[in-house]
C-alpha positions as CSV (number, residue, x, y, z in Angstrom):
1,M,2.0,22.1,-8.2
2,E,2.2,21.2,-12.0
3,K,2.5,17.7,-13.2
4,K,6.0,16.3,-13.7
5,S,7.3,13.8,-16.2
6,Q,9.8,12.3,-13.8
7,I,10.7,12.2,-10.1
8,D,12.6,15.3,-9.0
9,L,14.5,16.0,-5.7
10,F,11.4,17.0,-3.8
11,G,9.6,13.9,-5.0
12,A,12.5,11.6,-4.1
13,V,12.7,13.0,-0.6
14,A,8.9,12.9,0.0
15,L,8.6,9.4,-1.3
16,T,11.5,8.1,0.8
17,G,9.9,9.6,3.9
18,F,6.6,8.0,3.0
19,A,8.3,4.7,2.5
20,L,9.7,4.9,6.0
21,L,6.2,5.8,7.4
22,L,4.8,2.7,5.6
23,A,7.5,0.5,7.0
24,F,6.9,1.6,10.6
25,N,3.1,1.3,9.9
26,Q,3.6,-2.5,9.5
27,V,5.0,-2.7,13.0
28,V,2.1,-0.6,14.4
29,I,-0.5,-2.9,12.8
30,K,1.3,-6.0,14.1
31,V,1.3,-4.6,17.7
32,T,-2.2,-3.2,17.6
33,N,-3.6,-6.5,16.4
34,G,-2.8,-7.8,19.9
35,G,-5.6,-5.7,21.3
36,L,-8.1,-5.5,18.4
37,Q,-9.3,-8.1,16.0
38,P,-7.5,-7.2,12.6
39,V,-10.6,-6.7,10.4
40,F,-12.4,-4.7,13.2
41,F,-9.3,-2.7,13.6
42,A,-9.2,-1.9,9.8
43,G,-12.9,-1.0,9.9
44,L,-12.4,1.4,12.9
45,R,-9.5,3.0,11.1
46,S,-11.5,3.7,8.0
47,A,-14.4,5.0,10.0
48,G,-12.1,7.3,12.0
49,A,-10.5,8.5,8.8
50,V,-13.9,9.6,7.4
51,V,-14.3,12.0,10.4
52,C,-10.7,13.3,10.0
53,I,-11.0,13.9,6.3
54,W,-14.4,15.6,6.7
55,L,-12.9,18.0,9.3
56,W,-10.0,18.6,7.0
57,L,-12.3,19.5,4.2
58,R,-14.3,21.9,6.4
59,W,-11.2,23.6,7.7
60,R,-9.8,24.1,4.2
61,G,-13.2,25.2,2.9
62,I,-13.1,22.4,0.2
63,P,-16.7,21.6,-0.9
64,L,-17.8,18.0,-0.4
65,R,-19.0,17.3,-3.9
66,F,-19.1,13.9,-5.7
67,E,-19.0,14.7,-9.4
68,K,-21.2,12.9,-11.8
69,G,-19.4,10.2,-13.7
70,T,-17.1,9.4,-10.7
71,R,-19.6,7.6,-8.4
72,L,-19.2,4.1,-9.9
73,A,-15.4,4.4,-9.8
74,G,-15.7,5.7,-6.2
75,L,-17.8,2.7,-5.1
76,T,-15.4,0.3,-6.9
77,V,-12.2,1.8,-5.4
78,G,-13.8,1.7,-1.9
79,C,-14.6,-2.0,-2.3
80,V,-11.1,-2.7,-3.5
81,F,-9.7,-0.7,-0.7
82,A,-11.7,-2.8,1.8
83,F,-10.3,-6.0,0.3
84,E,-6.7,-4.7,0.3
85,F,-6.8,-3.8,4.0
86,L,-8.7,-6.9,5.1
87,C,-6.0,-8.9,3.6
88,L,-3.1,-6.8,5.0
89,F,-4.4,-6.7,8.6
90,V,-5.1,-10.4,8.5
91,A,-1.7,-11.1,7.0
92,L,0.1,-9.2,9.8
93,D,-1.9,-11.2,12.3
94,L,-0.7,-14.5,10.8
95,T,2.8,-13.9,9.6
96,A,5.9,-11.8,10.5
97,V,6.2,-8.1,9.5
98,S,9.3,-8.9,7.5
99,R,7.6,-11.6,5.4
100,A,4.4,-9.7,4.9
101,S,6.3,-6.6,3.9
102,V,8.4,-8.3,1.2
103,I,5.2,-9.7,-0.4
104,F,3.0,-6.7,0.1
105,Y,5.5,-4.3,-1.4
106,S,5.6,-6.2,-4.6
107,M,2.7,-3.9,-5.5
108,P,4.6,-2.2,-8.4
109,V,4.9,-5.6,-10.1
110,W,1.1,-6.1,-10.2
111,L,0.6,-2.4,-11.0
112,A,3.0,-2.7,-14.0
113,I,1.1,-5.8,-15.3
114,M,-2.3,-4.1,-14.9
115,A,-1.1,-0.8,-16.5
116,H,0.2,-2.8,-19.5
117,F,-3.4,-3.6,-20.4
118,V,-5.1,-0.4,-19.3
119,I,-2.7,2.5,-19.9
120,P,-1.5,2.8,-23.5
121,D,1.7,4.6,-22.6
122,D,2.8,2.2,-19.9
123,R,3.6,-1.0,-21.8
124,V,5.9,-3.8,-20.5
125,S,9.2,-3.5,-22.2
126,P,11.9,-6.3,-22.3
127,L,13.6,-4.6,-19.3
128,K,10.3,-4.4,-17.4
129,A,9.7,-8.1,-18.3
130,L,13.0,-9.0,-16.7
131,G,12.2,-7.0,-13.6
132,L,8.8,-8.7,-13.4
133,G,10.4,-12.1,-13.6
134,L,12.9,-11.3,-10.8
135,A,10.3,-9.8,-8.5
136,L,7.8,-12.6,-9.0
137,A,10.6,-15.1,-8.3
138,G,11.3,-13.1,-5.0
139,V,7.6,-13.3,-4.0
140,A,7.6,-17.1,-4.7
141,V,10.7,-17.6,-2.6
142,A,9.2,-15.6,0.3
143,I,6.0,-17.6,0.2
144,V,7.5,-21.1,-0.3
145,T,10.5,-21.0,2.1
146,R,10.3,-20.9,5.9
147,D,13.9,-20.6,7.1
148,D,12.9,-18.0,9.7
149,G,10.3,-20.4,11.2
150,A,7.8,-17.5,11.3
151,G,4.4,-16.9,9.8
152,S,2.0,-19.1,7.9
153,F,1.3,-19.9,4.3
154,W,-2.2,-18.3,4.5
155,G,-0.8,-15.2,6.0
156,D,1.7,-14.9,3.1
157,L,-1.2,-15.4,0.6
158,A,-3.2,-12.7,2.4
159,A,-0.2,-10.3,2.0
160,L,-0.2,-11.2,-1.7
161,G,-3.9,-10.4,-2.0
162,A,-3.2,-7.0,-0.3
163,A,-0.5,-6.2,-2.8
164,V,-2.8,-6.9,-5.8
165,G,-5.5,-4.8,-4.1
166,W,-3.1,-1.9,-3.6
167,A,-2.1,-2.0,-7.2
168,A,-5.7,-2.0,-8.3
169,T,-6.4,1.0,-6.0
170,A,-3.5,2.9,-7.5
171,L,-4.6,2.1,-11.0
172,L,-8.2,3.2,-10.4
173,A,-6.9,6.5,-8.9
174,K,-4.8,7.1,-11.9
175,A,-6.8,5.8,-14.9
176,S,-10.4,6.0,-13.8
177,P,-12.7,9.1,-13.7
178,L,-11.5,9.5,-10.1
179,S,-8.3,11.1,-11.5
180,R,-10.3,14.2,-12.0
181,V,-11.1,14.8,-8.4
182,R,-9.0,16.0,-5.5
183,P,-6.9,13.5,-3.5
184,E,-9.1,14.1,-0.4
185,I,-12.2,13.1,-2.2
186,Q,-10.5,10.1,-3.6
187,L,-9.5,9.0,-0.1
188,L,-13.0,9.8,1.2
189,W,-14.5,7.4,-1.3
190,Q,-12.0,4.7,-0.2
191,V,-12.5,5.0,3.6
192,G,-16.2,5.8,3.4
193,V,-17.1,2.8,1.4
194,S,-14.6,0.4,3.1
195,A,-15.6,1.3,6.7
196,P,-19.1,-0.4,6.7
197,I,-17.8,-3.3,4.6
198,L,-14.9,-4.0,7.0
199,L,-17.0,-3.5,10.2
200,I,-19.6,-6.0,8.9
201,A,-16.9,-8.5,7.7
202,A,-15.3,-8.3,11.2
203,L,-18.3,-10.1,12.7
204,F,-17.1,-13.3,10.8
205,F,-13.5,-13.1,12.2
206,G,-14.0,-13.8,15.9
207,P,-14.2,-11.6,19.0
208,L,-13.8,-7.9,18.2
209,I,-11.7,-7.1,21.3
210,R,-8.7,-9.0,22.4
211,D,-6.3,-8.0,25.2
212,L,-6.9,-4.2,24.8
213,A,-4.3,-1.9,26.4
214,P,-3.4,1.9,26.0
215,I,-0.7,1.0,23.4
216,H,-3.4,-0.5,21.1
217,I,-5.5,2.6,21.4
218,A,-2.5,4.7,20.5
219,G,-1.8,2.5,17.5
220,L,-5.4,2.9,16.3
221,L,-5.1,6.7,16.6
222,F,-1.8,6.7,14.8
223,Q,-3.3,4.7,12.0
224,I,-6.3,7.1,11.7
225,I,-4.6,10.4,12.0
226,V,-1.1,9.9,10.6
227,V,-1.2,7.0,8.2
228,V,-4.6,7.2,6.6
229,S,-5.8,10.8,6.9
230,A,-2.5,12.5,6.4
231,G,-0.2,9.9,4.8
232,F,-2.6,8.6,2.1
233,I,-3.8,12.0,1.1
234,F,-0.1,12.9,0.7
235,W,0.5,9.8,-1.4
236,L,-2.5,10.4,-3.6
237,W,-1.3,14.0,-4.1
238,L,2.1,12.8,-5.2
239,L,0.4,10.3,-7.5
240,S,-1.5,13.1,-9.1
241,I,1.8,15.0,-9.8
242,Y,4.4,12.3,-10.7
243,P,4.1,9.3,-13.0
244,A,2.4,6.3,-11.4
245,S,5.4,4.0,-12.1
246,G,7.8,6.5,-10.6
247,V,5.8,6.8,-7.4
248,A,5.4,3.1,-7.2
249,S,9.1,2.5,-7.6
250,F,10.0,4.0,-4.3
251,S,7.9,1.4,-2.5
252,F,10.9,-0.9,-2.9
253,L,12.4,1.0,0.1
254,S,9.5,0.0,2.4
255,P,10.2,-3.7,2.6
256,V,13.9,-3.1,3.1
257,L,13.0,-0.7,6.0
258,A,10.2,-2.9,7.3
259,V,12.5,-6.0,7.5
260,G,15.0,-3.9,9.5
261,L,12.3,-2.5,11.8
262,G,10.8,-6.0,12.3
263,W,14.2,-7.2,13.4
264,L,15.0,-4.2,15.5
265,M,11.7,-3.6,17.2
266,L,10.0,-7.0,17.3
267,G,13.0,-9.3,17.4
268,E,12.0,-11.1,14.2
269,E,14.6,-13.5,12.6
270,V,15.7,-12.7,9.1
271,G,17.0,-15.8,7.3
272,P,19.0,-16.1,4.1
273,N,16.0,-17.1,2.0
274,L,14.0,-14.0,3.1
275,I,17.0,-11.8,2.3
276,A,17.3,-13.4,-1.1
277,A,13.5,-12.8,-1.7
278,L,13.9,-9.2,-0.6
279,G,16.8,-8.7,-3.0
280,L,14.9,-10.2,-5.9
281,V,11.8,-8.1,-5.3
282,A,13.8,-4.9,-4.8
283,L,15.9,-5.5,-8.0
284,G,12.9,-6.4,-10.0
285,I,11.0,-3.2,-9.0
286,L,14.0,-1.1,-9.8
287,L,14.2,-2.6,-13.3
288,I,10.4,-2.2,-13.8
289,N,10.6,1.5,-13.1
290,R,13.9,2.3,-14.6
291,P,13.4,5.3,-17.0
292,P,14.1,4.6,-20.6
293,R,17.3,6.0,-22.0
294,S,16.8,9.0,-24.2
295,R,18.3,8.5,-27.7
296,K,20.6,11.2,-28.8
297,K,19.8,12.5,-32.3
298,S,22.7,12.7,-34.7
299,V,23.4,16.1,-36.2
């Protein structure tokens, strides 16, 4: 599919579905953390994804080739990917799905700030600056307030670290030499490098196995096959077609959906401060990614 300058109907539907998948993913991680230590869980997920992606490449007849000039970027994005998911899985172990999601899905805020300094055509306009201010205020409200009585300050900070890591991963995929390679190879770099890093790091986070049950094994397999192997390849493919800011803008749906799923499936309380934080973050992201108005030329 050829590159598009804006999000079309197919892109909107695809990104909305992906936002729902990511929202449900937060619930799956939270539940699976009950049977597997979070960092060990993240490492197993990356290791399993390496196998799935390799099988996919073999089935499609895609050569496993790491082009010259992309290897340093690949190693870098793999390390950032490891940091992102170490933070996210720990965050969902320490804090509520609703709180972690509001903070984690502030990713477009950090992506907009990074892109301003890296991508010449993606500067922060006055409207984007207003959106950044609103979204940052929402993140601050989510971290500082505790009206739902759930979570921890350190869990919230871990979710913030994961958001920054996700933004850096997206920027590397878009603006580094990795943008020249297929989405499958990009993802293989991410999971292949992150797997050993996470599995070694897991040794410093306590016992690897908790109260393991079949539901936790199912959660791990869902993460490996559906979320990482299929979902992330799909997201990277969309990122290669549509503008980075446009793709990122749909992530504002995920915290809205995740807060709802956390309340519906896990019985989490949603207080007024968290709702206010969610509203500020969502409004800020919409302003950040609002397309500029085209000026009509006078005849």
